[in-house]
N, C-alpha and C positions, 0 to 999 in steps of 0.2 A: 651053473654058469660060473665061469672063472673070472678073476679080475681082468685078464687079458680080453675076454669077450665083452665086457662092459665098455671098454673103450671104442669099440665098433659102433656103439650107439651114440656116443657123445660127439658133439660138434667139434670142429677143429678150433675154432675161435669162439669166444663169448660175443653175444649180441646184446643190444639194449631191449628192454621190454617194449612191446608194441605201442603201448598207450601211456608210457611215463611222461612224456613231454606234453601230451594233451591233458593229462591229470593235473599237471603243474600249471599249465596255462589256464585251464578252467578254474583251478583253485584260486589263482590270481584274479581272474575276471569276477569270480564270486565275490571277492573282497571289495572290488570296485563297484560291482553291480548292486551291493546292498544300498548304495546311496540313490538308485533309481527306482524308488517306490518299493524295493525289495524283491520284486518279481524276477529280474535277471539273475540276481544272487542266488535265489533259491533254485532256480532252473540249472544254472551252471553248477551249483554245489552238488545237487542230486546226480547229475550226469557224471561229474568227477568221481563221486563216491562209487557209483555203479562200475565205472571203468576201473577204479582202483580195486574193487574186489575181484574183478575178473583177471587183472594182471597179477594179483597176490596169489591167485590160485595157480597161475602159470609158474610164478617164481617158486612156490612151495613144492610144486611137483618136480621141478628140476632147476635147482639153484645154481648149478654149475654151468647151465647154458647161458645165463644172463649175467650182465656186469653189475657189480655192486653200486656203481654210480647211478645206473638207471633205477635200481631199487630205492636208492636214497631220494631220487628226484620224484619217485611215486609216493613215498612216505611223506616228503614235504609237501606235495600236491594235495594229499589227504589232509594234512594239518591246515593248509590254506583253505580247503574246501569247508572244513569244519568252522574255522574262524569266520569264513564269510557267511556260512548258513545261520549262524546264530544271530548276528545283527540283521541279516535279511528277513529272518522270520519275526523278530521283534518289531522292525520297521513296518513290515506288512501288517501285522496285528495292530500296530498303532494306527496306521491309515485306515484299516477296517473299523476300528473303534471310532475314529474321526467321522467316518462315513455314516455309521450307525447313529451316532449321537447328534451330529450337527448337520450332516449331508441330507439325511432324510427329511429333517425339518424344513430345510430350504426348499427341497424338491416339493413338499406338500403345499407350501405357502410361499411362492416366490414373491409375491406382491409385498409380503412383510419385509423382505430384505430391501426393497426399493423404498419403503416408507421409513426405514431407519437412516437411510443416506440423506 
């Protein structure tokens, strides 16, 4: 295949990656979602990281087809998803710990709670 033939397969203009904006939005939502008991943050982070891996494979296979700004948005979204995932997991583990230590004690003897008041 000659260099002239490779231009037949290249698109005329570059386009953005299909999930770059979605990864960025989900990454930002995951940071905000860590304050809601951690569950929305974990879910949004995991979805963003899965979409990131798919788009990274697309970009790595044909980087000349996609714009650099969409790849930059994709990487920023991954960073936001990781930043949102860490406190979300910690907050979720904190609430599980509280439920296991104090919550089940209250559930087994609710009358004890009313006697303390």
